[in-house]
C-alpha positions in Angstrom: 68.0 -45.7 40.6 66.7 -42.9 42.4 68.7 -40.2 40.3 67.0 -41.9 37.1 63.5 -41.7 38.7 64.0 -38.1 39.5 65.1 -37.3 35.9 61.9 -38.9 34.4 59.7 -37.1 36.7 61.5 -33.8 35.6 61.0 -34.8 31.9 57.5 -35.6 32.3 56.6 -32.6 34.3 58.5 -30.4 31.7 56.6 -32.2 28.9 53.3 -31.6 30.7 54.0 -28.1 31.2 55.0 -27.8 27.4 51.7 -29.5 26.3 49.6 -27.5 28.7 51.0 -24.3 27.1 50.2 -25.6 23.9 46.6 -26.6 24.8 45.5 -24.4 27.6 45.9 -20.7 26.8 46.1 -18.3 29.8 43.4 -16.1 31.0 45.1 -13.2 28.7 43.1 -15.0 25.8 39.9 -14.9 27.3 37.2 -12.4 26.0 33.8 -12.1 27.6 34.0 -15.6 28.9 35.2 -17.2 25.5 38.7 -18.6 25.3 40.6 -18.3 22.2 43.9 -19.9 20.9 42.3 -23.2 21.3 42.1 -26.4 19.1 39.3 -29.0 18.9 41.5 -31.8 19.9 44.9 -32.2 21.4 47.6 -30.0 20.1 50.3 -32.3 18.5 52.3 -29.4 16.7 51.2 -30.4 13.3 50.6 -28.0 10.6 46.7 -28.3 10.9 46.9 -27.8 14.7 48.9 -24.4 14.0 46.3 -23.4 11.3 43.4 -24.2 13.8 44.8 -22.4 16.6 45.9 -19.5 14.4 42.4 -19.1 13.3 41.3 -19.2 16.8 43.7 -16.4 17.8 42.4 -14.4 14.8 38.8 -14.8 15.9 39.5 -13.4 19.1 41.6 -10.5 17.8 45.1 -11.7 19.2 46.7 -10.8 16.1 50.4 -11.3 16.9 49.6 -14.9 18.2 47.5 -15.5 15.0 50.5 -14.2 12.7 52.9 -16.7 14.5 50.9 -19.7 14.2 49.8 -19.3 10.7 53.2 -18.3 9.4 54.2 -21.8 11.0 51.3 -23.6 9.3 52.1 -21.9 5.8 56.0 -22.9 6.1 54.7 -26.8 6.5 52.0 -26.5 3.8 51.6 -23.5 1.6 48.5 -24.1 -0.5 45.0 -23.2 0.3 42.3 -25.7 -0.3 38.8 -26.7 0.9 40.2 -30.2 1.5 43.5 -30.7 3.0 44.2 -34.3 4.0 45.6 -34.7 7.5 45.8 -38.4 8.3 44.1 -41.3 7.0 40.7 -40.2 5.4 40.5 -37.1 7.4 40.3 -33.7 5.5 40.0 -30.1 6.9 39.5 -26.8 5.3 43.0 -25.1 5.0 43.5 -21.5 4.0 46.8 -20.3 5.6 47.5 -17.7 2.8 44.1 -16.0 3.3 43.9 -16.1 7.0 47.4 -14.7 7.3 46.7 -12.0 4.8 43.6 -11.1 6.8 45.5 -11.0 10.0 48.2 -8.8 8.3 45.5 -6.3 7.0 44.2 -5.9 10.6 47.7 -5.2 11.7 48.0 -2.6 8.8 50.7 -4.4 6.8 48.7 -3.8 3.6 51.4 -4.8 1.2 52.1 -8.2 2.4 48.5 -9.0 3.2 47.5 -8.0 -0.7 50.2 -10.5 -1.7 48.9 -13.2 0.3 45.3 -12.7 -0.5 46.0 -12.6 -4.1 48.1 -15.9 -3.7 45.0 -17.4 -2.1 42.7 -16.4 -4.7 45.0 -18.0 -7.4 44.7 -21.3 -5.6 41.0 -21.3 -4.7 38.5 -18.4 -5.3 36.8 -17.6 -2.1 34.5 -14.7 -1.4 36.1 -14.1 2.0 39.5 -13.6 0.4 37.9 -11.2 -2.1 35.9 -9.1 0.8 39.4 -8.5 2.5 41.2 -7.6 -0.6 38.4 -5.0 -1.4 39.1 -3.8 2.1 42.8 -3.5 1.2 42.0 -1.6 -1.9 39.7 0.8 0.0 42.3 1.5 2.5 44.9 2.2 -0.1 42.6 4.5 -1.9 42.1 6.4 1.3 45.8 6.8 1.9 46.4 8.0 -1.7 48.2 4.7 -2.8 45.7 4.0 -5.5 43.9 6.5 -7.7 40.3 5.7 -8.9 40.4 7.3 -12.3 36.8 7.2 -13.3 33.3 6.4 -12.0 31.8 2.9 -12.6 30.1 2.3 -15.8 26.7 0.9 -16.0 24.0 0.1 -18.5 20.6 -1.9 -18.2 17.8 -3.2 -20.1 14.7 -5.0 -19.7 14.8 -8.6 -21.1 11.6 -10.6 -21.9 11.7 -14.5 -21.9 9.5 -16.4 -24.0 7.9 -19.4 -22.3 7.1 -21.3 -25.6 9.1 -24.3 -27.1 11.8 -23.0 -29.5 14.7 -24.5 -31.3 16.6 -21.2 -30.9 19.5 -21.4 -28.4 19.0 -17.8 -27.1 15.2 -17.4 -26.3 15.7 -13.9 -24.8 14.7 -10.8 -26.8 15.9 -7.9 -25.2 14.4 -4.2 -25.6 15.1 -1.3 -23.5 11.8 0.5 -24.5 8.9 -1.9 -25.1 8.4 -5.5 -23.9 5.3 -7.6 -24.4 6.0 -10.4 -22.1 5.0 -10.7 -18.3 8.3 -12.8 -17.6 11.0 -10.3 -17.6 14.6 -9.7 -16.3 16.4 -6.8 -15.6 19.8 -7.2 -17.1 22.5 -5.1 -15.5 26.1 -4.6 -16.9 28.7 -2.6 -14.8 32.5 -2.3 -14.6 34.9 -0.3 -12.7 38.8 0.1 -12.8 39.4 -0.8 -9.1 36.3 -2.9 -8.3 32.5 -2.7 -7.7 31.1 -2.4 -4.1 27.4 -2.2 -4.4 24.6 -2.2 -6.8 21.1 -0.7 -6.2 17.9 -1.0 -8.2 15.2 1.6 -7.1 17.4 1.9 -3.8 17.0 -1.8 -3.2 20.3 -3.6 -2.8 21.3 -6.2 -5.4 24.0 -8.2 -3.9 27.0 -9.5 -5.7 30.1 -11.7 -5.2 32.8 -9.3 -3.7 35.9 -8.5 -5.5 34.3 -8.0 -9.0 35.6 -5.4 -11.5 32.7 -6.3 -14.0 29.5 -7.9 -13.5 26.6 -9.2 -15.4 23.4 -9.8 -13.4 20.0 -10.8 -14.4 17.6 -9.9 -11.8 14.1 -11.2 -11.9 11.5 -8.2 -12.0 7.8 -8.1 -11.2 6.4 -6.2 -13.9 2.9 -4.9 -14.4 1.5 -3.4 -17.7 2.3 0.1 -18.2 5.5 2.3 -17.9 8.1 0.8 -15.7 10.8 3.2 -14.4 14.3 1.7 -12.9 17.2 3.7 -11.5 20.3 1.5 -11.3 23.1 2.8 -9.2 26.5 1.3 -9.0 29.1 2.2 -6.3 32.8 1.5 -6.7 35.4 0.9 -3.9 36.4 4.7 -3.9 32.9 5.8 -3.1 32.1 7.0 -6.6 28.5 6.6 -8.0 27.1 6.1 -11.4 23.5 5.7 -12.2 21.5 4.5 -15.4 17.6 5.4 -15.7 15.9 3.0 -17.7 12.2 3.5 -18.7 10.3 0.6 -20.3 6.7 0.0 -21.2 5.3 -3.4 -20.6 2.5 -3.9 -23.3 0.2 -7.0 -22.7 -2.6 -5.5 -24.7 -3.0 -6.0 -28.4 -4.5 -3.2 -30.7 -8.3 -2.7 -30.7 -9.9 -2.9 -34.1 -13.3 -1.2 -34.5 -15.3 -2.0 -37.7 -18.0 0.9 -38.6 -18.6 -0.6 -42.1 -19.7 -3.1 -43.1 -22.2 -4.5 -40.4 -21.5 -8.0 -39.2 -22.9 -10.8 -41.5 -24.2 -8.3 -44.1 -26.1 -9.7 -47.0 -25.9 -7.6 -50.1 -26.4 -7.8 -54.0 -23.6 -5.2 -54.6 -20.3 -6.3 -56.2 -18.0 -4.4 -53.6 -18.2 -2.9 -50.3 -16.6 -0.1 -48.5 -14.6 -1.2 -45.3 -14.3 1.6 -42.9 -12.6 1.0 -39.5 -10.3 2.4 -36.8 -7.2 0.9 -34.8 -6.6 1.9 -31.3 -3.5 1.1 -29.3 -1.8 3.0 -26.2 1.7 2.0 -27.3 1.4 2.8 -30.8 0.3 1.3 -34.2 2.9 -0.6 -36.5 0.5 -1.9 -39.3 -2.8 -2.9 -40.5 -3.4 -5.7 -43.0 -6.2 -7.1 -45.0 -6.1 -10.7 -46.2 -2.3 -10.6 -45.4 -1.8 -7.2 -47.6 -0.7 -4.3 -45.7 -3.1 -1.4 -46.2 -1.8 1.0 -43.7 1.7 1.4 -42.1 1.8 3.5 -38.7 4.7 5.4 -37.1 3.6 4.8 -33.6 0.3 6.8 -33.6 -2.3 5.7 -30.8 -5.3 6.0 -33.3 -5.3 5.3 -36.8 -8.4 5.1 -39.3 -8.3 2.8 -42.3 -10.5 2.5 -45.2 -10.5 0.0 -48.3 -12.8 -1.4 -50.8 -13.7 -5.2 -50.5 -14.7 -7.0 -53.9 -17.3 -9.5 -53.6 -17.9 -12.9 -55.2 -21.2 -14.8 -55.2 -22.0 -16.6 -51.8 -19.8 -16.2 -48.7 -17.0 -13.6 -48.6 -14.6 -13.6 -45.6 -12.0 -10.8 -45.0 -9.5 -11.1 -42.2 -8.2 -7.7 -40.6 -5.1 -7.9 -38.7 -3.5 -5.0 -36.7 0.0 -5.0 -34.9 1.3 -2.5 -32.4 5.0 -1.4 -31.8 5.3 -4.0 -29.2 4.6 -6.9 -31.7 1.0 -7.8 -30.1 -1.4 -8.6 -32.8 -5.2 -8.6 -33.0 -7.1 -10.2 -35.8 -11.0 -10.2 -36.6 -12.8 -11.5 -39.5 -15.6 -9.9 -41.6 -18.0 -12.0 -43.1 -20.4 -10.9 -46.0 -22.8 -12.8 -48.3 -23.5 -11.7 -51.8 -26.8 -12.6 -53.0 -30.5 -11.9 -52.6 -31.1 -10.7 -49.0 -34.4 -12.3 -48.4 -33.3 -15.5 -50.2 -33.3 -18.9 -48.2 -29.8 -19.5 -49.0 -29.0 -16.0 -47.5 -31.1 -16.4 -44.4 -29.7 -19.8 -43.9 -26.1 -18.5 -44.0 -26.9 -15.7 -41.5 -28.7 -18.2 -39.4 -25.6 -20.4 -39.2 -23.3 -17.4 -38.6 -25.4 -16.4 -35.7 -24.7 -19.9 -34.0 -28.5 -20.5 -33.7 -29.7 -24.0 -33.5 -33.0 -24.6 -35.3 -35.7 -25.8 -33.3 -36.2 -29.6 -33.8 -40.0 -29.3 -34.2 -39.6 -26.3 -36.5 -37.2 -28.4 -38.6 -39.2 -31.4 -38.8 -42.3 -29.5 -39.7 -43.4 -28.7 -43.3 -43.5 -25.1 -43.9 -43.9 -23.3 -47.2 -40.8 -21.3 -48.5 -42.2 -18.0 -48.0 -43.2 -18.9 -44.3 -39.8 -20.6 -43.7 -38.1 -17.3 -44.8 -40.2 -15.4 -42.7 -39.2 -17.4 -39.7 -35.6 -17.3 -40.4 -35.5 -13.6 -40.9 -37.3 -13.1 -37.7 -34.5 -15.4 -36.0 -31.7 -13.6 -37.5 -32.8 -10.0 -36.6 -30.0 -8.2 -34.6 -31.8 -7.8 -31.1 -28.8 -7.2 -28.8 -25.3 -7.2 -27.9 -23.2 -10.5 -28.5 -19.8 -11.5 -26.9 -17.8 -13.8 -28.8 -14.6 -15.1 -26.9 -12.2 -16.8 -29.0 -9.6 -17.6 -26.4 -9.5 -19.1 -23.8 -11.7 -21.9 -24.4 -12.9 -24.3 -21.4 -11.5 -27.3 -23.5 -8.2 -25.3 -24.3 -5.8 -24.9 -21.1 -4.1 -21.8 -20.9 -0.4 -22.6 -21.2 1.3 -19.3 -20.0 2.9 -19.4 -16.4 2.0 -15.8 -15.6 -1.1 -14.5 -17.8 -4.2 -15.7 -19.6 -4.6 -14.2 -23.0 -8.3 -13.1 -23.5 -9.2 -12.2 -26.9 -12.6 -11.9 -28.8 -15.2 -9.6 -30.2 -18.2 -7.7 -29.1 -20.7 -6.9 -31.8 -23.8 -4.7 -31.4 -26.2 -2.6 -33.5 -24.8 0.5 -32.0 -21.4 1.8 -30.5 -19.9 -0.5 -27.9 -19.6 1.7 -24.9 -17.8 -0.5 -22.2 -16.1 -3.8 -21.8 -15.1 -5.4 -18.4 -12.7 -8.3 -18.1 -12.8 -9.5 -14.6 -14.2 -6.6 -13.5 -11.5 -4.5 -15.0 -12.4 -1.6 -17.4 -10.7 -2.2 -20.8 -10.0 1.2 -22.0 -8.9 0.9 -25.7 -12.4 0.9 -27.2 -12.8 2.8 -30.6 -16.6 3.5 -30.3 -17.5 1.3 -33.3 -20.3 -1.2 -33.3 -17.9 -4.1 -33.6 -14.8 -4.2 -31.3 -12.1 -6.9 -31.6 -10.2 -6.9 -28.5 -6.9 -8.9 -27.2 -5.5 -8.5 -23.9 -3.2 -10.7 -21.5 -4.7 -10.8 -17.8 -2.1 -11.6 -15.0 -2.8 -14.8 -13.0 -3.9 -14.4 -9.4 -1.1 -14.5 -7.0 -2.1 -17.8 -5.6 -1.6 -19.5 -9.0 1.7 -17.6 -9.7 3.8 -20.2 -7.4 2.6 -23.2 -9.0 1.3 -21.9 -12.4 -1.4 -24.7 -12.4 -5.0 -24.6 -11.3 -8.3 -22.9 -12.4 -9.2 -19.4 -13.0 -12.6 -17.8 -13.3 -13.2 -15.5 -16.4 -15.9 -13.0 -17.0 -16.4 -10.6 -19.8 -19.1 -8.0 -19.5 -20.1 -5.4 -22.4 -22.8 -2.7 -22.8 -23.5 -0.6 -25.9 -24.6 3.0 -26.3 -28.4 2.0 -26.1 -27.8 0.5 -22.6 -27.8 -3.2 -23.9 -25.9 -5.6 -22.0 -24.2 -8.9 -22.4 -21.9 -11.0 -20.2 -20.0 -14.4 -20.3 -18.4 -16.5 -17.7 -16.2 -19.7 -17.7 -13.7 -21.6 -15.7 -10.2 -21.7 -17.4 -7.8 -24.4 -16.7 -4.3 -23.2 -16.4 -1.4 -25.7 -17.0 2.4 -24.7 -17.6 3.9 -25.4 -21.0 6.2 -28.4 -20.8 9.4 -26.4 -20.3 7.9 -24.8 -16.9 6.8 -28.5 -15.6 8.6 -29.9 -12.9 9.3 -33.0 -14.8 11.5 -31.2 -17.3 13.6 -29.2 -14.8 16.8 -30.4 -13.1 15.8 -31.9 -9.9 17.9 -30.8 -6.8 17.9 -31.6 -3.2 19.2 -29.2 -0.7 20.5 -31.3 2.1 21.3 -30.3 5.6 23.8 -27.3 6.0 26.0 -28.2 9.1 26.0 -25.6 11.7 28.8 -23.9 13.5 28.3 -25.8 16.8 25.8 -28.8 17.6 23.3 -26.2 18.9 23.8 -23.6 16.3 20.4 -22.7 14.0 22.1 -20.7 11.3 22.8 -23.9 9.1 19.1 -24.6 9.3 17.8 -21.0 8.8 20.3 -20.7 6.0 18.8 -23.5 4.3 15.6 -22.4 4.5 16.2 -19.0 2.9 18.4 -20.6 0.2 15.7 -22.9 -0.7 13.3 -20.0 -1.1 15.9 -18.1 -3.2 16.4 -21.2 -5.5 12.8 -21.8 -5.9 12.0 -18.3 -6.8 14.2 -18.6 -9.8 11.9 -21.2 -11.2 15.1 -22.9 -12.9 15.1 -26.0 -10.8 12.7 -28.5 -9.4 13.7 -28.3 -5.6 12.6 -31.4 -3.7 10.3 -30.5 -0.7 12.0 -30.7 2.6 9.3 -32.7 4.4 9.1 -35.1 1.4 12.8 -35.5 1.4 13.0 -36.1 5.3 10.2 -38.8 5.1 11.8 -40.8 2.6 15.4 -40.7 4.6 13.5 -41.4 7.8 11.9 -44.4 6.3 15.2 -45.8 4.9 17.0 -44.8 8.3 19.3 -42.4 6.2 18.6 -39.1 7.8 22.0 -39.1 9.7 23.7 -38.7 6.4 21.8 -35.5 5.1 25.1 -33.3 5.8 27.6 -36.3 4.8 28.6 -36.0 1.3 29.9 -39.6 1.5 26.4 -40.8 1.8 25.2 -39.3 -1.3 25.0 -42.6 -3.4 23.1 -44.2 -0.6 20.8 -41.3 -0.4 20.6 -40.9 -4.3 19.2 -44.4 -4.5 16.2 -43.4 -2.6 15.6 -39.6 -3.6 14.6 -38.6 -7.3 17.2 -35.7 -7.4 20.0 -35.4 -10.1 22.1 -33.1 -7.7 22.6 -32.9 -3.9 23.7 -29.5 -2.5 25.6 -30.1 0.7 26.5 -27.3 3.1 28.9 -26.4 5.6 29.5 -23.4 7.8 32.7 -22.1 9.2 32.7 -19.6 12.0 35.0 -16.5 11.2 34.7 -14.8 14.4 31.5 -14.0 16.4 29.7 -12.3 13.7 31.0 -13.7 10.6 30.7 -17.1 8.8 31.8 -18.8 5.6 29.3 -21.0 3.8 30.6 -23.7 1.4 28.1 -25.6 -0.9 29.1 -28.8 -2.4 27.2 -29.8 -5.6 27.2 -33.8 -5.7 26.0 -36.0 -8.3 23.7 -38.5 -7.2 24.9 -41.0 -9.8 28.6 -41.1 -9.2 28.7 -39.3 -5.8 31.5 -37.1 -7.3 31.8 -33.3 -6.4 30.6 -31.4 -9.4 31.5 -28.0 -8.2 32.0 -25.9 -5.0 30.5 -22.5 -4.3 31.2 -20.5 -1.3 30.0 -17.1 0.2 30.9 -14.8 3.0 28.5 -13.3 5.4 30.4 -10.7 7.5 27.3 -10.2 9.8 25.1 -13.1 10.3 22.6 -11.2 12.3 21.7 -9.0 9.2 18.8 -10.8 7.7 18.9 -8.5 4.5 22.5 -9.4 3.9 21.8 -13.2 4.5 19.1 -13.1 2.0 21.2 -11.1 -0.4 24.0 -13.7 -0.2 21.5 -16.7 -0.7 20.5 -14.9 -3.8 24.0 -14.8 -5.0 24.7 -18.3 -4.3 21.2 -19.2 -6.2 22.4 -17.1 -9.3 25.7 -19.0 -9.2 23.9 -22.4 -9.2 21.6 -21.4 -12.1 24.4 -19.9 -14.1 26.2 -23.2 -13.7 23.4 -25.1 -15.0 21.9 -23.0 -17.7 18.5 -23.8 -19.1 19.0 -24.0 -22.8 16.8 -24.5 -25.9 18.2 -26.2 -29.1 17.6 -28.6 -31.6 18.7 -32.2 -32.9 21.5 -31.7 -35.6 22.0 -35.2 -36.1 21.7 -38.9 -34.7 22.7 -42.3 -35.3 21.8 -45.7 -33.9 18.7 -47.9 -33.7 16.4 -49.4 -31.3 16.4 -46.6 -29.1 20.2 -47.0 -28.7 20.8 -43.6 -30.3 23.6 -41.2 -30.0 22.3 -37.6 -30.5 24.2 -34.3 -31.8 22.7 -31.3 -30.2 23.4 -27.6 -31.3 25.0 -26.7 -28.0 28.6 -25.8 -27.5 31.2 -25.2 -24.9 30.4 -21.4 -24.8 26.8 -22.2 -24.0 27.8 -23.6 -20.6 26.4 -27.1 -21.1 28.4 -29.8 -19.3 28.9 -33.5 -19.5 26.6 -35.4 -17.4 23.8 -32.9 -18.1 20.4 -34.2 -19.0 18.8 -33.1 -22.0 15.0 -33.8 -23.5 14.0 -34.3 -27.0 10.5 -33.1 -27.8 8.0 -33.8 -30.4 4.9 -31.9 -31.1 2.0 -34.0 -29.3 -0.8 -31.8 -30.4 -0.7 -28.9 -32.9 -1.4 -25.2 -31.9 -5.0 -24.1 -31.5 -6.0 -21.8 -34.2 -9.3 -19.6 -34.6 -11.1 -21.2 -37.4 -12.0 -17.7 -38.9 -8.7 -15.9 -38.7 -6.1 -18.4 -38.4 -4.8 -16.8 -35.4 -2.9 -19.0 -33.0 -5.1 -18.9 -29.8 -2.8 -21.5 -27.7 0.5 -22.8 -28.5 1.3 -26.4 -29.4 1.6 -28.9 -26.7 4.9 -30.8 -26.6 5.7 -34.3 -25.2 9.1 -36.0 -24.1 10.4 -38.3 -26.9 13.8 -39.2 -25.4 15.7 -38.2 -22.3 19.5 -38.2 -22.9 22.7 -37.5 -20.9 25.4 -35.2 -22.4 28.6 -37.1 -22.7 30.9 -34.9 -24.6 30.8 -31.0 -25.4 33.0 -29.6 -28.1 33.4 -26.1 -29.5 30.9 -26.7 -32.1 28.4 -29.2 -30.6 27.3 -31.4 -27.8 26.9 -35.4 -27.9 24.5 -37.1 -25.8 23.3 -40.8 -25.4 19.6 -41.6 -25.1 19.1 -43.2 -21.5 15.1 -43.3 -21.5 12.8 -44.1 -24.6 9.2 -42.4 -24.3 8.6 -42.6 -28.0 5.6 -44.2 -29.4 6.3 -46.0 -32.7 2.6 -46.9 -33.1 1.8 -43.2 -33.4 4.4 -42.6 -35.9 6.6 -40.4 -33.3 10.4 -41.1 -34.2 13.6 -39.3 -33.8 14.6 -37.1 -36.6 16.8 -34.0 -37.3 15.4 -30.6 -36.3 13.6 -31.8 -33.4 13.5 -29.3 -30.5 15.3 -30.1 -27.2 15.9 -28.5 -24.0 18.5 -29.1 -21.2 16.8 -30.2 -17.9 
């Protein structure tokens, strides 16, 4: 009995020593007060215990111990994954191939390290594996084991984006020389035989995911009118550089048309008149037309005179002059003349009407002899000064562009127009004629660019060579076109990014930076954090912010289509890995997983750059597409709809799409027929994409906003956009 007691004590003592060796590393594993080779719970000798302890050893730089534990874990479970089931419903991140490859790289065992990292990438594509694979390639290049045969290849172009509704799947019109839009992207394409390390635009870093041999990046660029110069530099893993110099001109101003003859609102008995004018444009003139017939073709000249004969019929005659520059901007003006006796009452009344003069009520009701009335009309229609006619914008017509206001009109005087100011800025394309037709897009104030909605004060001032002055002011309402409204964008909510420790603020900081990066893209409607928190507090759901399993509960209360849930994993003292899960609020399914690796969390520029990369990945995963309805079937709003999108366009089942209709037609100038504001669109149906094939996408109507009483119904060819 006594002997058995001592044996039991001996066994328990030995077991305690063994367990202690597993859970309590010696002081040899303590660096600057922090102990490594530890696990979050009791070490039970399971594969996940070895993996966790091996990663802890690796973080502390204890490479031999890390290698031993990670090899043990790898023997029990060999596949890398973001979610490895341990027991019950418990899951852990598990990357033994990757972490062992990193360990061996740090030990100088490059061949096996490369094999392990490539195995890891074949199972799960993570940037941390890519980062260390790049490090191995650089090390092998320095040792002469790999030869970099040529420098990287790079090309770039400025891409203009139209904000108007279109049925075209590809709304982007690219040009490396001249663009006429304020919304632009810098499109960069580069490749290298071994791998790209860095990209710079005008010496500013543009971050990309590590491990890329080729990259296509569309970087939003703030452009102003005038020449834009970009130097794009690409560095490969061998340190070789290639640069691409791009010069592009942003032209927001249409040609200026100067009319010397005939005078505005001329009355004549002649059968024909001579038209004399000049067109001026800093970018270059493409053509001038008269009543849709080209009378002058340019080859890029900045100034071009034109002359033509205008045949006249009795009564009013209207001639439309249109000038287009090489960027595609167009300016129009109307020349109105009257054939008849200059002092006849019909001619005087016509001139009276053209000059928009309201007849005094007392005068109109009095009885005057015809000669006396003619004298009064003649006095009222005499040219006495300088006149400003603003065709667009109009107070009753909201401006629909999210970056600029188009200001177009005419200045008319009896002498040469000498100066023109738009919001205090000189307009420099004046021709020196007594009639000047101008067309310029003026950037919105910075405080309106973020929201794209508000009111802008517009002032136009003019002076002629005789010193006569005129001015006009108005308040212009700015509203985004439908495609730029939040109601048509995919709504996402960026939930909490769990920190590395309960007191760690990196997760919260990263969430803030990532929200800003996503918001600047303009692709998504990002729910305001305070609004989100208030809803969750009211429903006592805030504790579930970082728990993807609560997505359905939260989704019932929050108007978001997708939740973005983040987690941070410490990888040493200065490094961290971030994982983002995109979760459907309807099904609670994980739609996709994005990740990033930040090798120095204290580098704010690096953190911002990596958040920009994640934001680009998110935008690429959910592309904003324009298209049209190819066909439909069904009735009573229970429609199935076929769209002209396909698999290669990136549209996915579960994506929402809107079918649009023209709620009000485009605004046009009554004299020239020029479109002054685009058509306004409304939402006819909201649909959910249920199937995508190589040739089309099929959706089902889930929300009916149609108005049968107004004659609005679904039909082939209606424009559509993805949310």
